[in-house]
C-alpha positions as a Markdown table, in Angstrom:
| # | Residue | x | y | z |
|---|---|---|---|---|
| 1 | Met | -2.2 | 50.8 | -6.2 |
| 2 | Arg | -0.5 | 47.4 | -7.2 |
| 3 | Arg | -1.5 | 44.5 | -5.0 |
| 4 | Glu | 1.2 | 42.5 | -3.3 |
| 5 | Ile | 1.6 | 39.5 | -5.5 |
| 6 | Pro | 3.2 | 36.5 | -3.8 |
| 7 | Ser | 6.2 | 34.7 | -5.3 |
| 8 | Leu | 4.8 | 31.7 | -7.0 |
| 9 | Ser | 6.1 | 28.2 | -7.8 |
| 10 | Val | 4.9 | 24.9 | -8.9 |
| 11 | Leu | 4.5 | 21.3 | -7.5 |
| 12 | Asp | 3.8 | 18.6 | -10.1 |
| 13 | Ala | 2.9 | 15.1 | -9.4 |
| 14 | Thr | 3.2 | 13.5 | -12.8 |
| 15 | Ala | -0.5 | 12.6 | -12.6 |
| 16 | Ile | -1.7 | 9.5 | -14.4 |
| 17 | Gly | -5.3 | 9.9 | -15.5 |
| 18 | Pro | -7.5 | 7.1 | -16.9 |
| 19 | Gly | -6.1 | 5.8 | -20.2 |
| 20 | Val | -2.9 | 7.8 | -19.9 |
| 21 | Thr | 0.3 | 6.0 | -20.6 |
| 22 | Ala | 3.5 | 6.4 | -18.6 |
| 23 | Asp | 5.2 | 8.1 | -21.5 |
| 24 | Gln | 2.4 | 10.6 | -21.8 |
| 25 | Ala | 2.3 | 11.4 | -18.2 |
| 26 | Leu | 6.0 | 12.1 | -18.2 |
| 27 | Arg | 5.8 | 14.2 | -21.3 |
| 28 | Trp | 3.1 | 16.3 | -19.8 |
| 29 | Thr | 5.3 | 17.0 | -16.6 |
| 30 | Lys | 8.1 | 18.1 | -19.0 |
| 31 | Glu | 5.6 | 20.4 | -20.8 |
| 32 | Val | 4.3 | 21.8 | -17.5 |
| 33 | Ala | 8.0 | 22.5 | -16.5 |
| 34 | Gln | 8.7 | 24.3 | -19.8 |
| 35 | Ala | 5.5 | 26.3 | -19.4 |
| 36 | Ala | 6.3 | 27.2 | -15.8 |
| 37 | Glu | 9.7 | 28.5 | -17.0 |
| 38 | Ser | 8.0 | 30.5 | -19.8 |
| 39 | Phe | 5.5 | 32.0 | -17.3 |
| 40 | Ser | 8.3 | 33.1 | -15.0 |
| 41 | Tyr | 7.5 | 30.8 | -12.0 |
| 42 | Glu | 10.3 | 30.5 | -9.4 |
| 43 | Arg | 10.8 | 26.8 | -9.4 |
| 44 | Leu | 9.1 | 23.5 | -10.0 |
| 45 | Trp | 9.3 | 20.6 | -7.6 |
| 46 | Val | 8.4 | 16.9 | -8.2 |
| 47 | Val | 7.1 | 14.5 | -5.7 |
| 48 | Glu | 8.1 | 11.0 | -4.5 |
| 49 | His | 5.2 | 8.5 | -4.2 |
| 50 | His | 5.3 | 4.6 | -4.5 |
| 51 | Gly | 2.6 | 2.3 | -5.6 |
| 52 | Val | 0.0 | 5.1 | -6.0 |
| 53 | Arg | -2.0 | 4.6 | -9.1 |
| 54 | Asp | -2.6 | 8.3 | -10.1 |
| 55 | Ile | 0.9 | 9.6 | -9.2 |
| 56 | Gly | 3.8 | 8.6 | -11.6 |
| 57 | Cys | 6.9 | 9.9 | -10.0 |
| 58 | Ala | 8.7 | 7.5 | -7.5 |
| 59 | Thr | 12.3 | 8.7 | -8.3 |
| 60 | Pro | 12.5 | 12.5 | -8.1 |
| 61 | Ala | 16.3 | 12.7 | -8.9 |
| 62 | Val | 15.8 | 11.0 | -12.3 |
| 63 | Leu | 12.9 | 13.1 | -13.3 |
| 64 | Ile | 14.6 | 16.4 | -12.1 |
| 65 | Ala | 17.6 | 15.5 | -14.5 |
| 66 | Thr | 15.2 | 15.1 | -17.3 |
| 67 | Leu | 13.4 | 18.3 | -16.6 |
| 68 | Ala | 16.5 | 20.4 | -16.1 |
| 69 | Ala | 17.8 | 19.2 | -19.5 |
| 70 | Ala | 14.5 | 20.3 | -21.1 |
| 71 | Thr | 14.6 | 23.8 | -19.5 |
| 72 | Gln | 17.1 | 26.7 | -19.3 |
| 73 | Lys | 16.9 | 28.6 | -16.1 |
| 74 | Leu | 14.0 | 27.2 | -14.0 |
| 75 | Arg | 14.9 | 25.8 | -10.5 |
| 76 | Leu | 14.1 | 22.2 | -10.2 |
| 77 | Gly | 13.7 | 20.2 | -7.0 |
| 78 | Ser | 12.1 | 17.5 | -4.9 |
| 79 | Gly | 8.9 | 18.1 | -3.1 |
| 80 | Gly | 10.2 | 15.9 | -1.7 |
| 81 | Val | 12.7 | 13.1 | -1.3 |
| 82 | Met | 11.3 | 11.0 | 1.5 |
| 83 | Leu | 14.4 | 10.5 | 3.4 |
| 84 | Pro | 13.6 | 7.5 | 5.5 |
| 85 | Asn | 13.2 | 5.5 | 2.2 |
| 86 | His | 16.9 | 6.2 | 1.3 |
| 87 | Ser | 20.4 | 6.2 | 2.4 |
| 88 | Pro | 21.4 | 9.9 | 3.2 |
| 89 | Leu | 24.7 | 9.3 | 1.5 |
| 90 | Val | 22.9 | 8.2 | -1.7 |
| 91 | Val | 20.6 | 11.2 | -1.7 |
| 92 | Ala | 23.7 | 13.4 | -1.1 |
| 93 | Glu | 25.5 | 11.9 | -4.1 |
| 94 | Glu | 22.5 | 12.1 | -6.4 |
| 95 | Phe | 21.7 | 15.8 | -5.7 |
| 96 | Ser | 25.4 | 16.7 | -5.7 |
| 97 | Met | 25.6 | 15.2 | -9.2 |
| 98 | Leu | 22.5 | 17.2 | -10.2 |
| 99 | Gln | 24.0 | 20.3 | -8.8 |
| 100 | Ala | 27.2 | 19.6 | -10.8 |
| 101 | Leu | 25.2 | 19.1 | -14.0 |
| 102 | Tyr | 23.0 | 22.1 | -13.5 |
| 103 | Pro | 24.8 | 24.5 | -11.1 |
| 104 | Gly | 22.5 | 26.8 | -9.1 |
| 105 | Arg | 19.3 | 25.2 | -10.4 |
| 106 | Ile | 18.7 | 22.3 | -8.0 |
| 107 | Asp | 16.6 | 22.3 | -4.7 |
| 108 | Leu | 16.7 | 19.3 | -2.3 |
| 109 | Gly | 13.3 | 19.1 | -0.6 |
| 110 | Ile | 13.3 | 16.5 | 2.2 |
| 111 | Gly | 10.2 | 14.8 | 3.8 |
| 112 | Arg | 9.7 | 12.2 | 6.4 |
| 113 | Ala | 6.5 | 10.4 | 5.2 |
| 114 | Ser | 6.8 | 7.1 | 3.2 |
| 115 | Gly | 4.7 | 8.4 | 0.2 |
| 116 | Ser | 3.0 | 5.0 | 0.1 |
| 117 | Asp | 0.7 | 2.4 | 1.7 |
| 118 | Pro | 1.9 | 0.3 | 4.6 |
| 119 | Ala | 3.0 | -2.8 | 2.6 |
| 120 | Thr | 5.0 | -0.8 | 0.1 |
| 121 | Thr | 6.5 | 1.1 | 2.9 |
| 122 | Ile | 7.9 | -2.0 | 4.4 |
| 123 | Ala | 9.1 | -3.0 | 1.0 |
| 124 | Leu | 10.9 | 0.2 | 0.7 |
| 125 | Arg | 12.7 | 0.6 | 4.1 |
| 126 | Arg | 11.6 | -2.3 | 6.3 |
| 127 | Ala | 11.0 | 0.0 | 9.3 |
| 128 | Ser | 9.5 | 3.4 | 10.1 |
| 129 | Ala | 11.5 | 6.4 | 11.3 |
| 130 | Asp | 10.5 | 8.2 | 14.4 |
| 131 | Asp | 11.3 | 12.0 | 15.1 |
| 132 | Glu | 14.6 | 11.3 | 16.6 |
| 133 | Glu | 15.7 | 8.9 | 13.8 |
| 134 | Phe | 14.5 | 11.3 | 11.1 |
| 135 | Ala | 16.4 | 14.2 | 12.6 |
| 136 | Ala | 19.5 | 12.0 | 12.8 |
| 137 | Gln | 19.1 | 11.2 | 9.1 |
| 138 | Leu | 18.7 | 14.7 | 8.2 |
| 139 | Asp | 21.9 | 15.6 | 10.0 |
| 140 | Glu | 23.7 | 12.8 | 8.2 |
| 141 | Leu | 22.5 | 14.1 | 4.9 |
| 142 | Thr | 23.7 | 17.7 | 5.8 |
| 143 | Gly | 27.1 | 16.3 | 6.9 |
| 144 | Phe | 27.6 | 14.4 | 3.6 |
| 145 | Leu | 26.6 | 17.4 | 1.5 |
| 146 | Asn | 28.9 | 19.8 | 3.4 |
| 147 | Ser | 31.7 | 17.2 | 4.3 |
| 148 | Gly | 31.0 | 18.5 | 7.8 |
| 149 | Phe | 31.2 | 15.6 | 10.2 |
| 150 | Pro | 33.2 | 16.4 | 13.4 |
| 151 | Ala | 36.3 | 14.6 | 14.5 |
| 152 | Gly | 35.6 | 11.1 | 15.8 |
| 153 | His | 32.3 | 10.8 | 14.0 |
| 154 | Arg | 31.9 | 7.4 | 12.2 |
| 155 | Tyr | 31.5 | 9.1 | 8.9 |
| 156 | Glu | 34.3 | 11.6 | 9.4 |
| 157 | His | 36.3 | 10.3 | 6.4 |
| 158 | Val | 33.4 | 9.5 | 4.1 |
| 159 | Arg | 33.4 | 12.0 | 1.1 |
| 160 | Ile | 31.3 | 12.6 | -2.0 |
| 161 | Ser | 33.5 | 12.2 | -5.1 |
| 162 | Leu | 31.8 | 15.2 | -6.8 |
| 163 | Gln | 32.8 | 18.2 | -4.7 |
| 164 | Val | 30.3 | 21.0 | -5.5 |
| 165 | Asp | 28.5 | 23.8 | -3.6 |
| 166 | Pro | 25.7 | 21.8 | -2.0 |
| 167 | Pro | 22.1 | 22.4 | -3.3 |
| 168 | Pro | 19.9 | 24.1 | -0.7 |
| 169 | Ile | 17.9 | 21.8 | 1.6 |
| 170 | Tyr | 14.3 | 22.5 | 2.2 |
| 171 | Leu | 12.5 | 20.6 | 5.0 |
| 172 | Leu | 8.9 | 19.7 | 4.0 |
| 173 | Gly | 6.1 | 18.9 | 6.4 |
| 174 | Ser | 2.4 | 19.2 | 7.4 |
| 175 | Ser | 2.7 | 19.6 | 11.2 |
| 176 | Glu | 4.2 | 21.8 | 13.9 |
| 177 | Ser | 6.8 | 19.2 | 14.8 |
| 178 | Ser | 8.3 | 19.4 | 11.2 |
| 179 | Ala | 8.2 | 23.2 | 11.4 |
| 180 | Cys | 10.1 | 23.2 | 14.8 |
| 181 | Leu | 12.7 | 20.7 | 13.4 |
| 182 | Ala | 13.3 | 23.1 | 10.4 |
| 183 | Ala | 13.5 | 26.0 | 12.8 |
| 184 | Arg | 16.2 | 24.2 | 15.1 |
| 185 | Arg | 18.3 | 23.3 | 12.0 |
| 186 | Gly | 18.0 | 26.7 | 10.5 |
| 187 | Leu | 16.5 | 25.4 | 7.3 |
| 188 | Pro | 13.9 | 26.8 | 5.0 |
| 189 | Phe | 10.5 | 25.2 | 5.6 |
| 190 | Ala | 7.7 | 24.2 | 3.1 |
| 191 | Phe | 4.4 | 23.5 | 4.6 |
| 192 | Ala | 1.9 | 21.1 | 2.8 |
| 193 | His | -1.2 | 23.4 | 3.2 |
| 194 | His | -2.8 | 21.3 | 0.4 |
| 195 | Leu | -2.6 | 18.2 | 2.6 |
| 196 | Asn | -3.4 | 19.7 | 6.0 |
| 197 | Pro | -4.6 | 23.4 | 5.9 |
| 198 | Glu | -5.9 | 23.8 | 9.5 |
| 199 | Pro | -2.5 | 24.0 | 11.3 |
| 200 | Ser | -0.7 | 26.0 | 8.5 |
| 201 | Cys | -0.8 | 29.4 | 10.1 |
| 202 | Arg | 0.2 | 28.0 | 13.5 |
| 203 | Ala | 3.0 | 25.8 | 12.2 |
| 204 | Leu | 4.6 | 28.6 | 10.1 |
| 205 | Ser | 4.2 | 30.9 | 13.0 |
| 206 | Arg | 6.1 | 28.5 | 15.3 |
| 207 | Tyr | 8.7 | 28.0 | 12.7 |
| 208 | Arg | 9.5 | 31.8 | 12.6 |
| 209 | Glu | 9.3 | 32.2 | 16.4 |
| 210 | Asn | 11.7 | 29.3 | 17.0 |
| 211 | Phe | 14.1 | 29.8 | 14.0 |
| 212 | Arg | 17.8 | 29.7 | 14.8 |
| 213 | Ser | 20.3 | 31.0 | 12.2 |
| 214 | Gly | 21.9 | 28.0 | 10.5 |
| 215 | Val | 22.1 | 27.0 | 6.9 |
| 216 | Ile | 20.2 | 30.2 | 6.2 |
| 217 | Lys | 20.3 | 33.4 | 8.2 |
| 218 | Glu | 16.7 | 34.4 | 8.1 |
| 219 | Pro | 13.6 | 32.1 | 8.1 |
| 220 | Tyr | 12.0 | 31.2 | 4.8 |
| 221 | Thr | 8.7 | 29.6 | 4.2 |
| 222 | Ile | 6.7 | 28.1 | 1.4 |
| 223 | Ala | 3.1 | 27.1 | 1.5 |
| 224 | Thr | 1.7 | 24.6 | -1.1 |
| 225 | Ile | -2.0 | 25.0 | -2.2 |
| 226 | Ala | -4.0 | 23.2 | -4.8 |
| 227 | Val | -5.5 | 25.4 | -7.6 |
| 228 | Val | -7.8 | 24.9 | -10.5 |
| 229 | Cys | -8.2 | 28.1 | -12.7 |
| 230 | Ala | -10.1 | 28.7 | -15.9 |
| 231 | Pro | -11.5 | 31.7 | -17.7 |
| 232 | Thr | -14.7 | 31.6 | -15.8 |
| 233 | Gln | -15.7 | 30.3 | -12.5 |
| 234 | Glu | -18.2 | 27.8 | -14.0 |
| 235 | Glu | -15.4 | 26.3 | -16.2 |
| 236 | Ala | -13.0 | 26.0 | -13.2 |
| 237 | Glu | -15.7 | 24.4 | -11.0 |
| 238 | His | -16.6 | 21.9 | -13.8 |
| 239 | Ala | -12.9 | 21.1 | -14.3 |
| 240 | Ala | -12.3 | 20.6 | -10.7 |
| 241 | Met | -15.4 | 18.5 | -10.3 |
| 242 | Ala | -14.4 | 16.2 | -13.3 |
| 243 | Ala | -11.0 | 15.6 | -11.6 |
| 244 | Ala | -12.5 | 15.0 | -8.2 |
| 245 | Ile | -15.0 | 12.5 | -9.7 |
| 246 | Ile | -12.2 | 10.3 | -11.0 |
| 247 | Arg | -10.5 | 10.4 | -7.5 |
| 248 | Val | -13.8 | 9.5 | -5.9 |
| 249 | Arg | -14.5 | 6.6 | -8.2 |
| 250 | Arg | -10.9 | 5.3 | -7.7 |
| 251 | Gly | -11.3 | 5.6 | -3.9 |
| 252 | Leu | -14.6 | 3.8 | -3.9 |
| 253 | Ala | -13.2 | 0.9 | -6.1 |
| 254 | Leu | -10.1 | 0.7 | -3.7 |
| 255 | Arg | -12.3 | 0.5 | -0.6 |
| 256 | His | -14.4 | -2.3 | -2.1 |
| 257 | Gly | -11.5 | -4.2 | -3.4 |
| 258 | Val | -12.7 | -4.1 | -7.0 |
| 259 | Arg | -11.0 | -3.1 | -10.3 |
| 260 | Ile | -12.4 | -0.2 | -12.3 |
| 261 | Ser | -12.1 | 0.3 | -16.0 |
| 262 | Asp | -10.9 | 3.6 | -17.6 |
| 263 | His | -14.2 | 3.8 | -19.4 |
| 264 | Val | -16.0 | 3.9 | -16.1 |
| 265 | Leu | -13.5 | 6.3 | -14.6 |
| 266 | Arg | -14.1 | 8.7 | -17.5 |
| 267 | His | -17.8 | 8.3 | -17.8 |
| 268 | Pro | -19.3 | 11.8 | -18.2 |
| 269 | Glu | -22.4 | 11.2 | -16.1 |
| 270 | Trp | -22.0 | 11.8 | -12.4 |
| 271 | Ser | -24.4 | 10.2 | -9.8 |
| 272 | Asp | -25.8 | 12.2 | -7.1 |
| 273 | Glu | -23.7 | 10.3 | -4.5 |
| 274 | Glu | -20.5 | 10.9 | -6.5 |
| 275 | Arg | -21.3 | 14.6 | -6.9 |
| 276 | Arg | -22.0 | 14.9 | -3.2 |
| 277 | Val | -18.7 | 13.3 | -2.2 |
| 278 | Ala | -16.7 | 15.3 | -4.8 |
| 279 | Gln | -18.3 | 18.6 | -3.7 |
| 280 | Lys | -17.5 | 17.9 | 0.0 |
| 281 | Glu | -13.8 | 17.1 | -1.1 |
| 282 | Leu | -13.5 | 20.4 | -2.9 |
| 283 | Ser | -15.0 | 22.5 | -0.2 |
| 284 | Gly | -12.0 | 22.7 | 2.0 |
| 285 | Lys | -9.4 | 25.3 | 2.4 |
| 286 | Trp | -6.7 | 23.2 | 0.7 |
| 287 | Ile | -7.8 | 24.3 | -2.8 |
| 288 | Leu | -8.6 | 27.4 | -4.7 |
| 289 | Ile | -11.1 | 27.1 | -7.7 |
| 290 | Gly | -12.2 | 30.0 | -9.8 |
| 291 | Asn | -11.4 | 32.5 | -12.6 |
| 292 | Pro | -8.0 | 34.2 | -12.6 |
| 293 | Glu | -9.1 | 37.1 | -10.4 |
| 294 | Gln | -10.7 | 34.9 | -7.8 |
| 295 | Val | -7.7 | 32.5 | -7.6 |
| 296 | Leu | -5.2 | 35.4 | -7.4 |
| 297 | Ser | -7.2 | 37.0 | -4.7 |
| 298 | Gly | -7.2 | 33.8 | -2.8 |
| 299 | Leu | -3.5 | 33.4 | -3.2 |
| 300 | Ile | -2.9 | 37.0 | -1.9 |
| 301 | Asp | -5.1 | 36.1 | 1.2 |
| 302 | Leu | -3.3 | 33.0 | 1.8 |
| 303 | Arg | 0.0 | 34.9 | 1.7 |
| 304 | Arg | -1.3 | 37.4 | 4.2 |
| 305 | Thr | -2.8 | 34.9 | 6.6 |
| 306 | Thr | 0.1 | 32.5 | 6.6 |
| 307 | Gly | 3.0 | 35.0 | 6.2 |
| 308 | Ala | 4.5 | 32.5 | 3.6 |
| 309 | Asp | 7.4 | 34.0 | 1.6 |
| 310 | Glu | 6.3 | 31.8 | -1.4 |
| 311 | Leu | 3.3 | 29.9 | -2.5 |
| 312 | Met | 3.7 | 26.6 | -4.4 |
| 313 | Leu | 0.8 | 25.7 | -6.7 |
| 314 | Thr | -0.3 | 22.2 | -7.4 |
| 315 | Ser | -3.1 | 20.9 | -9.6 |
| 316 | Ile | -5.6 | 18.1 | -9.2 |
| 317 | Glu | -6.2 | 17.9 | -12.9 |
| 318 | Tyr | -4.8 | 14.9 | -14.7 |
| 319 | Asp | -3.9 | 16.1 | -18.2 |
| 320 | Gly | -0.9 | 18.4 | -18.9 |
| 321 | Pro | -2.8 | 21.0 | -21.0 |
| 322 | Ser | -5.2 | 21.7 | -18.2 |
| 323 | Arg | -2.4 | 22.1 | -15.7 |
| 324 | Ile | -0.7 | 24.5 | -18.1 |
| 325 | Arg | -4.0 | 26.4 | -18.5 |
| 326 | Thr | -4.2 | 27.1 | -14.7 |
| 327 | Leu | -0.5 | 28.2 | -14.6 |
| 328 | Glu | -0.9 | 30.5 | -17.5 |
| 329 | Ala | -4.1 | 32.1 | -16.3 |
| 330 | Ile | -2.7 | 32.8 | -12.9 |
| 331 | Ser | 0.6 | 34.1 | -14.3 |
| 332 | Glu | -1.2 | 36.5 | -16.6 |
| 333 | Ala | -3.5 | 37.7 | -13.8 |
| 334 | Ser | -0.6 | 38.4 | -11.6 |
| 335 | Arg | 1.3 | 40.3 | -14.3 |
| 336 | Phe | -1.5 | 42.7 | -14.9 |
| 337 | Ser | -2.9 | 43.0 | -11.4 |
């Protein structure tokens, strides 16, 4: 009997590993998108982060346009646009243009976090947004996309020049409050299980329980999970550990306020302390590491426990070929399972 294979998508962070140029990181993200399309993944989303050394995408709309031009049918979107960093009108205009250029292929994922450190956050938007302010920004965005402000609203007569069917909005989050906001607004909800795995089942359950028909008629959920997959468990564990060691070394250097060279970051010998910290980091429920059968089994279990309609895979590996290896291995395993 064929097992229930979850619908699978991809989240890519345009990872910048040691010694990797901006051009190479972006080319790898393009190759990952093309590979995801060839392996029949549902969609690929890109992130918004600012001032983070190992994440290269700060402008999702720009990167989405490039990826859409390099693919044929794959849905592309933001995972997500951090709305408090932007004017809702500008976001609506950008994604309406993307929708006009690539009809039916664009997703607008919206998040509340800054995607940065406190100083950069201040440089981006000067002030933080609380729950009420974020909900108001989300309503403004929806109003601009749908030309749907009520009579008397201060933006009643504001219009986007490119009138298109609006791209679908997905609300992103890693908490129950985000889940409840998505439910109240009748929006599909994407939970960052890879960032905060413990409340994922509870948050997705609350979303479904409190869902009100709105933009969509029935609740729809996505859960994001980190994955490292290789032909054997040993290869996958080594690949995950190698990536984690780089993160550990960067983190230690940041905490001590020192610069660390690419040579040191890539050094193949790991100290006992580095290995211990990396193993602890990789032991959580936020990531699946193993051969294709093991990872696919973990994905099926995650689908059953969370009830997510779709799982979105993200990689901790820095180079494009390794990320593609994981996507191909999982795709092949799901095809023949």
